[in-house]
N, C-alpha and C positions, 0 to 999 in steps of 0.2 A: 803383932803389932809394937816395934822397938824399939828401946830406950828415947831415940834419937827421934823419931819421931815424935813418940807423945813429948819430948820435950818443944820442938817448933812448937807443936800445937800450942801447947800450953802459953806459950809466946807471945804466939798471934793475941790467943784470947786477951793476955795482959794487953797488949799494943792496941786492941782493940775499947777495951775498958776505957785505955788512958787517952784517945785521938775524940774527943769530941765535937760538935758540930764547933761548938764556943769557939777551938782553936783554931780557926780553919782563919788561913792569910788574907784575903781578899779586903773585910771590912774593919781590921787591925791593919794594914796599909794604909789605909785611906785615913782612919783616926789620928794615927804618927804624922799623914804627913801633914793632913788638916793644923797640928800642933804647930809645925816646921813653919808653917804658914801664917799662923798667929804670932809667933815669935818675932816672927821676921816685922809684921804689922807693927808690934811693940815696941819695934826696935827701931821704928822710920817716923812712928807717929812725934808729935809734937806736943800735944795737950797737956801727957803726965807723966810726971817724973815715977810714979810706983811702977807706972806699965812699962817702961822702959827697965825701972830695977830689975824686974821679974822675967823680961826679954830673954835673958841668956839663958837663965834654969828652963822655962818654955822649949826655947831652941833644942838646948842640950837632952830632955828629956824625950821629945820628939825622933831624936837622930836618937839615941838608945833606942829607944823604943823601935824605931822602924829596922837598927840592927842586928833586936831579938826577935821580931817577927817575921822578918824574911826566911826565920828558920823555921817556922811554921808551916805544915803542909798545907799541900793546895785546898 
């Protein structure tokens, strides 16, 4: 076995270690989409000024989360 093969096997082992099921794209995309929808609801509701005040932060968090999660593996 040569040096290159050993190095690639080691990197594959590290990649498998840092690729747990926790970082799957589907559930996190759904959560980020839910945050965006919640923020839009908070923006459009006429009941509470507090909900309206935090709506932009919620929409921004969901959008940034979606951009990050879109780079997760399938």
